[in-house]
N, C-alpha and C positions, 0 to 999 in steps of 0.2 A: 320582349323583356325577360321572359322566363329563360330563353336560350342564353342571353347575356349573363344571367345569374348563374346558370349551370356552367358556363364557360369560365366565369370568374372563380366559382367554387372548385372546378377542376384545376385551375392554375394555382390556387392556394394549396390544394392537396399535393400537387406536383412539387411545389416549393418545399413543403414540409418533408416530403419523401426524399427529395434531393439533399436537404439539410441532414436528415437522419443518416443517409448513405455517406455523406461527407464525413461524418464523425463515427462511422460504424466501428472502426478499430478502437478508437478511444473509448466509446461507450461500452463496448464489449469487454475490454480490459478493465475498465472501471467497475463493471458489474461483477466480474469474477473476483477482482481484488477486494471489493466490498464484502463479499461472502467470506473470503479467506481472513480478512482483517477481523471480522466479527468473531470468527472462531478463535483466533489468536487472543483476542480480548477476553473471550469466555474462559479460555485456558488460564490466562493471567489472573482472572478473578477466582478461579477454582483452587489455585495454589494457596497455601497458608502463608502468612508473613514469614514464618521460619523457613519454609521451603524455598524462598527466593534466593537463599544463599547456597542451596544444594547444587552440586555439580557431580556428574558421573565419575569424574576422575580429575586429578590435578592437571592443570593446563587447559582445561576445557571450560567454556563459559558456564556460569551458574544460570539458574532460571532467570533471575533479574538481569544479569548481563546479556543473556540471549534476547530478552525483550527489548533492552535498550539498544542492542545491535540492530534489531529490526527498525526501531525508531530512527536511529542514526542513518541507516541505509536509505530510508525513505527520503530524508533530507539530502543526502549525498547524491543519489541518482537524479533527483529533481534539480539540484543545483547545477549538475553537469549539463542539464538540458536548458539552462538559462533561468531557473527559478530559485533565487536565493531563499534560504530559510526565512521564516517570518521574524519580525523584530522581536528581540528578547530570547531568541534561540541561538545559543552558542554551540555549534556542533562539536567543538573541542572539549566542552564541559559536560556533554551528555553522559559520559561514563561516571560522572560524580553524582548522578541522580540515584538516590537510595530510598528504600522503603516501598512496600507494595503499592500504596496509594499514589505516591509520587511517580512511580514507574508507569503505572496504568494511565495516569493523567498525561504523561509525556508521550506514551505510545499512542493514545487516542488523538492527541494534538497532531502528531506527525501523520497519522492515518488520514485525518481530515484534510490536512495540507496537501498531501500527495494525491488524494482523490480529486480535489479541485484542480490541481495543476494538470492532471491527465487531460482534462477537457479543454485546457488552454493550448494544448499542442495542436497547431493547425494541420489539417490533413495534408496540405501541400508541403509541409515541413517534415513529414514522417521519414522521408528518404535522406534528410540531411545527416551527414556523418558527425558523430560526437566521440571524443576521446574520453572514456570513462576512467582511464587510469589502468584498469585491469583488462580492458579491451576497447577496440574501436568498432563502433557499430552505428547504425542509423538510429534515429529517434524512436522508430517503431520497435527496434530491438531494445532500446532503453526502457520503453514502457513494458515490454514483455519481461525484461529483467526485473522490474519492480514487482510484477505479478508473481514471477517464478520465485524470487527471493523470499517473498512473504510466505509462499506455499512451502518452500524448503524448510523454513524455520517453524512453520506450523507443525510439520512432521517431527522436527527435533523436539518441540515442546510436547507433542503427544507422547513421544518416547520418554521424556522426562516425567510426564504426568504418570504414565503407567509404572515407571520405576518407583514412584512415590505413592502408589495406591490412590492416585487422583484419577477419577473417571472423567473423560472429556464430557462436558455438560450435554452436548448434542447426542451422545450415544447412550445416555441413561435410559 
């Protein structure tokens, strides 16, 4: 009886290990993106309402526009992988979102959406080709693009913050 229990326990452990390995890429990307997103939100919260209209020069996104660009890209990249935005989100009207509070809320909503969708991409589908409009790549590349894009704009927002005497909260 004890041997059967140990065998069953080993089988359950193997099943969980296999499941974890099956989603290794997705869970790793999700974990890194979660950290990046948290820092982008911290930066968004650190800027004053007035600083949301600041831009380094004409023709470059303002703080608020950069944040909404990140939110829009989350929805765009997910939609290209077969995950349409949630009901009530009109990607064509995201640029109309104004005000610090509204922008942060829209950013958080897009972050939550994309984090959930990452785990819905099946491991067997990671090699499927997707046309993202700017490039053709497989779904794994699309997930990595989500992560990289957020990190790219975190860097942009750090530069914006430093230009406005805003200290990134995690570096205080």
